[in-house]
N, C-alpha and C positions, 0 to 999 in steps of 0.2 A: 598925344597918343592917337594913332590912326583908328578910325571908326571900323566896327565890325558889326554887321547885321546878322543876327541869328534868330531863329524862331525860339519860342519858349521851350519847345521839346529839345532843340539843339543845345540851348543853355542848360537845361536840366541834365542832359547827357554829359556835357563837359564837366559839370558840377560832380556828377556821380563818378566819373572816371578820375578826376583830379583829386578829390578829397581824400580817398584812401591812400593815395601816393604821398600826400603831404604828411600824413602820420608816419609812414615808413621813412620819409626823408628826415623827420625829426629824430628818429631812432638812429639812422645812419649818421647824422650830424653829431649826435652824442657819442657814438661809438668810434668815430674816426680820430686818429691821432695826428693826422696830417693837417696843419693849420691852413695851408693853401686850399686843400680839398674841402675842408670845413667851410671856409669862406665862400668858396664857389657854390657849395650846396645851399648855404644860407641865402645867397643872392638868387639862385635858381628858385628856391622855395618862396621867396618874397615876390618874384615875378609871377609864379603860378597862382599865388594867393590873390594878387591884384587882378589877374585875368579872370580867375574863377569869380571873384567878388563883383567884377564889372559886368559879368554875365548873369548875375543873380536877378531874377525877376521878382519885384516886390509882390507880396501876396496882398490882394485887395479884399 
């Protein structure tokens, strides 16, 4: 995975923006009847979770 340098403030902003969308994506995944779209949304959600988690700054 390519490296990305962000400040703690930038990481926090990404976390604040992405986290609410992940919850809405879970609802969208549950509500869709299209298996291909559901699969696409699941993959996209997993990518967003990995990015968000990789930017999480450990609390010291």
